[in-house]
C-alpha positions as CSV (number, residue, x, y, z in Angstrom):
1,M,104.2,-35.9,-21.6
2,P,106.9,-32.9,-22.1
3,D,108.5,-31.6,-19.0
4,V,107.4,-28.1,-17.7
5,T,110.0,-25.5,-16.6
6,L,108.9,-23.0,-14.1
7,P,110.5,-20.7,-11.7
8,G,111.5,-22.0,-8.3
9,V,109.7,-21.3,-5.0
10,V,110.2,-18.0,-3.2
11,D,109.4,-17.9,0.6
12,R,108.7,-14.5,1.6
13,H,108.8,-14.7,5.2
14,V,111.5,-16.8,7.0
15,H,113.6,-16.6,10.1
16,L,116.8,-18.3,9.0
17,G,118.4,-18.1,12.6
18,L,115.9,-20.6,13.7
19,V,116.5,-23.4,11.1
20,D,119.1,-25.5,9.7
21,R,119.8,-23.3,6.7
22,A,121.8,-26.0,4.9
23,L,118.9,-28.1,4.2
24,L,117.7,-25.5,1.6
25,A,120.5,-26.0,-0.6
26,D,119.7,-26.6,-4.3
27,G,116.1,-27.5,-3.5
28,P,113.0,-26.4,-4.8
29,V,113.1,-23.0,-2.8
30,V,115.4,-20.6,-4.7
31,E,114.9,-17.3,-2.8
32,V,114.0,-16.5,0.9
33,H,113.2,-13.2,2.7
34,D,114.4,-13.0,6.3
35,L,112.0,-10.8,8.1
36,G,113.6,-10.1,11.4
37,W,117.2,-11.1,12.9
38,D,120.6,-9.6,13.8
39,P,121.4,-7.7,10.7
40,R,125.1,-8.6,10.9
41,E,124.2,-12.4,10.8
42,A,121.7,-11.8,8.1
43,A,124.2,-10.2,5.9
44,A,126.6,-12.9,6.4
45,W,123.9,-15.4,5.2
46,A,123.2,-13.4,2.1
47,T,127.0,-13.4,1.2
48,T,127.4,-17.0,1.8
49,P,123.8,-18.7,1.4
50,P,123.0,-22.3,1.0
51,S,124.0,-23.4,-2.6
52,G,121.4,-22.2,-5.1
53,V,119.4,-20.0,-2.8
54,R,119.2,-16.1,-2.8
55,V,118.8,-14.6,0.7
56,R,117.3,-11.2,1.1
57,Y,116.9,-9.6,4.6
58,A,115.2,-6.9,6.4
59,G,117.5,-6.6,9.5
60,P,115.8,-6.1,12.9
61,F,112.4,-5.6,14.1
62,H,111.6,-2.0,14.7
63,T,109.4,-1.7,17.5
64,A,108.5,0.3,20.6
65,P,110.9,0.1,23.6
66,G,109.6,-3.1,25.3
67,G,107.6,-3.9,22.1
68,Y,107.5,-7.2,20.4
69,P,109.4,-9.3,20.2
70,S,111.5,-7.9,23.2
71,G,112.2,-10.6,25.8
72,R,111.2,-13.6,23.4
73,S,113.8,-16.4,24.1
74,W,114.2,-17.0,20.3
75,A,115.1,-13.3,19.5
76,P,118.8,-12.2,19.8
77,D,119.1,-8.7,21.3
78,A,120.5,-7.4,18.0
79,A,117.2,-8.6,16.2
80,V,115.3,-6.0,18.0
81,R,115.6,-2.1,17.5
82,P,113.6,0.0,19.9
83,V,112.6,3.1,18.4
84,P,111.8,5.7,20.8
85,S,111.2,8.8,18.8
86,P,110.9,10.3,15.2
87,R,114.6,11.0,15.4
88,A,115.5,7.5,16.4
89,A,113.1,6.2,13.5
90,A,115.2,8.1,10.9
91,E,118.4,6.8,12.1
92,A,117.2,3.2,12.3
93,V,116.1,3.4,8.6
94,A,119.5,4.8,7.7
95,D,121.0,1.8,9.6
96,V,119.0,-0.6,7.4
97,V,120.2,1.2,4.4
98,A,123.8,1.0,5.4
99,G,123.5,-2.5,6.3
100,G,122.0,-3.6,3.0
101,G,118.5,-4.5,4.1
102,F,115.8,-4.7,1.4
103,A,113.0,-3.6,3.7
104,V,112.2,-2.1,7.0
105,K,110.5,-4.3,9.4
106,V,108.0,-3.0,11.8
107,A,106.3,-4.7,14.7
108,L,102.9,-3.6,16.0
109,H,101.7,-6.4,18.6
110,A,98.9,-5.2,20.6
111,G,99.9,-7.3,23.5
112,M,103.1,-5.3,24.2
113,A,104.3,-1.8,23.9
114,L,103.3,-0.1,20.5
115,L,104.9,2.5,18.5
116,P,103.1,5.9,18.6
117,D,101.8,7.2,15.5
118,D,104.4,9.7,14.6
119,V,107.1,7.3,15.0
120,L,105.4,4.6,13.0
121,R,104.7,7.6,10.2
122,T,108.4,8.6,10.5
123,L,109.6,5.0,9.7
124,V,107.4,4.7,6.8
125,T,108.4,8.2,5.3
126,E,112.2,7.6,5.9
127,A,112.0,4.1,4.4
128,H,110.0,5.3,1.4
129,A,112.5,8.3,0.9
130,A,115.4,5.6,0.8
131,G,113.5,3.4,-1.7
132,L,112.6,0.6,0.8
133,P,109.3,-0.9,1.5
134,V,107.9,-1.2,5.1
135,V,106.8,-4.7,6.2
136,V,104.6,-4.8,9.1
137,H,103.8,-7.6,11.6
138,A,100.4,-6.4,12.7
139,E,98.8,-8.3,15.5
140,G,95.8,-7.5,17.6
141,A,92.9,-5.1,17.4
142,G,93.4,-2.3,15.2
143,Q,97.0,-2.8,14.2
144,A,96.3,-3.9,10.5
145,E,94.5,-0.6,10.2
146,R,97.3,1.4,11.7
147,A,99.7,-0.1,9.1
148,V,97.3,0.7,6.3
149,E,96.8,4.1,7.4
150,A,100.5,4.8,7.9
151,G,101.2,3.8,4.3
152,A,103.0,0.3,4.9
153,D,103.5,-1.6,1.8
154,T,103.3,-5.2,3.1
155,L,101.6,-7.2,5.9
156,V,104.0,-10.1,6.7
157,H,100.9,-12.1,7.9
158,V,97.4,-12.2,6.6
159,P,95.6,-10.6,9.6
160,W,94.2,-13.4,11.8
161,T,93.4,-11.8,15.1
162,E,90.2,-9.8,13.9
163,T,87.9,-9.9,10.9
164,L,88.7,-6.7,8.8
165,S,85.9,-4.6,7.4
166,L,85.3,-4.5,3.8
167,E,86.1,-0.8,3.8
168,L,89.5,-1.3,5.3
169,V,90.3,-4.2,3.0
170,A,89.5,-1.9,0.1
171,R,91.9,0.7,1.4
172,A,94.5,-2.1,1.8
173,A,94.3,-3.3,-1.8
174,H,97.4,-1.4,-2.9
175,M,99.5,-3.7,-0.5
176,T,100.8,-7.1,-0.6
177,W,100.1,-9.5,2.1
178,I,102.2,-12.5,3.0
179,S,100.3,-15.8,3.7
180,T,101.6,-17.5,6.8
181,L,98.4,-19.3,7.1
182,A,99.6,-22.7,8.1
183,I,101.1,-21.2,11.4
184,H,97.4,-21.1,12.6
185,D,96.7,-24.5,11.5
186,G,97.1,-26.5,14.9
187,P,95.1,-27.0,18.2
188,G,93.4,-23.9,19.2
189,G,94.1,-22.1,15.9
190,R,91.2,-22.7,13.9
191,A,89.4,-19.6,14.5
192,G,92.4,-17.6,13.6
193,L,93.0,-19.6,10.5
194,D,89.3,-19.3,9.3
195,R,89.7,-15.4,9.9
196,A,92.9,-15.2,8.1
197,I,91.4,-17.2,5.0
198,G,88.4,-14.9,5.0
199,N,90.4,-11.8,5.2
200,A,92.8,-13.1,2.4
201,R,89.7,-13.8,0.0
202,R,88.2,-10.4,0.7
203,F,91.7,-8.9,-0.1
204,V,92.2,-10.8,-3.2
205,A,88.8,-10.0,-4.5
206,A,89.5,-6.2,-3.8
207,G,92.6,-6.4,-5.8
208,G,95.2,-7.0,-3.4
209,T,98.3,-9.3,-3.9
210,L,98.7,-12.3,-1.7
211,V,102.0,-14.2,-1.8
212,Y,103.6,-17.2,-0.2
213,G,105.6,-17.0,2.9
214,T,105.7,-19.6,5.7
215,D,107.1,-17.8,8.8
216,M,109.8,-20.7,8.5
217,G,111.4,-21.1,12.0
218,N,108.1,-20.3,13.8
219,G,107.4,-23.7,15.4
220,P,107.9,-27.0,13.6
221,T,107.7,-25.6,10.0
222,P,109.5,-27.6,7.3
223,V,112.8,-26.4,6.1
224,G,112.0,-26.2,2.2
225,V,108.6,-26.2,0.7
226,N,105.8,-26.1,2.9
227,E,103.0,-28.0,1.3
228,R,100.3,-27.2,4.0
229,E,101.0,-23.5,3.2
230,I,100.5,-24.1,-0.7
231,E,97.3,-26.1,0.1
232,L,95.9,-23.2,2.2
233,V,97.0,-20.5,-0.2
234,G,95.1,-22.6,-2.8
235,R,92.0,-21.9,-0.9
236,V,92.1,-18.4,-2.0
237,L,94.1,-18.6,-5.4
238,E,94.3,-21.0,-8.4
239,G,95.9,-21.0,-11.8
240,E,98.2,-18.3,-12.7
241,A,97.4,-16.4,-9.6
242,L,98.6,-19.3,-7.5
243,R,101.7,-19.7,-9.3
244,R,102.7,-16.2,-9.1
245,A,102.0,-16.2,-5.4
246,V,104.3,-19.4,-4.9
247,L,107.0,-19.4,-7.5
248,G,109.6,-16.6,-8.4
249,A,109.8,-14.0,-11.2
250,P,110.6,-15.6,-14.7
251,D,114.4,-14.9,-14.3
252,A,114.5,-16.7,-11.1
253,P,116.5,-20.2,-11.0
254,A,114.2,-22.8,-12.6
255,L,112.6,-26.2,-11.8
256,T,111.6,-28.8,-14.3
257,A,109.3,-31.6,-13.8
258,P,106.6,-33.5,-16.0
259,G,103.6,-31.5,-17.0
260,P,101.1,-30.3,-17.3
261,V,101.5,-26.9,-15.8
262,P,99.9,-27.0,-12.4
263,R,96.6,-25.1,-11.8
264,T,95.4,-26.1,-8.3
265,A,97.3,-26.4,-5.1
266,A,97.3,-30.2,-5.2
267,E,98.7,-30.2,-8.8
268,L,101.5,-27.7,-7.5
269,I,102.4,-29.6,-4.7
270,A,102.7,-32.8,-6.8
271,W,104.6,-31.0,-9.4
272,L,107.1,-29.5,-6.9
273,R,107.7,-33.1,-5.3
274,S,109.1,-34.3,-8.7
275,A,110.7,-31.3,-9.8
276,A,114.5,-30.9,-10.1
277,R,116.8,-27.8,-10.5
278,R,117.5,-27.2,-14.1
279,V,120.9,-28.2,-14.8
280,Q,122.4,-24.6,-15.5
281,D,120.8,-23.4,-12.1
282,Q,122.4,-26.2,-9.9
283,G,124.7,-24.7,-7.3
284,L,124.0,-21.3,-8.3
285,R,125.1,-18.7,-5.9
286,P,122.7,-15.8,-6.3
């Protein structure tokens, strides 16, 4: 059977400061998006990434004073940017641009202090004026709806704390949602996982874009391909849609493995297990 060449894996939600980044070198994952860290450290990772991996980064979490993830032991002080006012929001976005971030990360976590609507709207408006998307951690009742209403571009987790109405899902259909389903796949997490998969199915049916992301660094997640995440995304997508969700654009560094072209999650996992970097893409410094 002839070999099949496809783009490598893109993980659209990672936290490289919490993992051994060197383990990514020249593996099946060809690009990662760091969604919340000290922007100076993240810029250094992008400048000297693991061999064969492109690193894109959003910089810090933009949150209310005292908001998530303030006080978390895993989050360095510089990974959290308190935004107390619309003026501070404009300044924060300017700093993301100056620091080379590809997106503005916003935290809306109902268990902690929340950004007021005017500050949230200013973050979105200023980011869009600068040509940057807004990516939102929305957790807790009503926070996904706030992100949608404010005009955010991406939810960095498929909503799992509540079942979204069909009307809200339809209003969110222009967005991208990042999967991160496997982080709920543990003791006590089943209800959240079931809600997330249900929300993802309705979102995709409404025309929304679901992409693969693992929240690598959140708990004992593997550094590299997360097979369980692919399996769970496969409960929502298959065929070309599944491949688009997990793999990069056609111009991304490529992998080669025996065919046929994978259509299901199980086939994609098996193909990735046997895949190797195309020779001209080995050791690439994006």
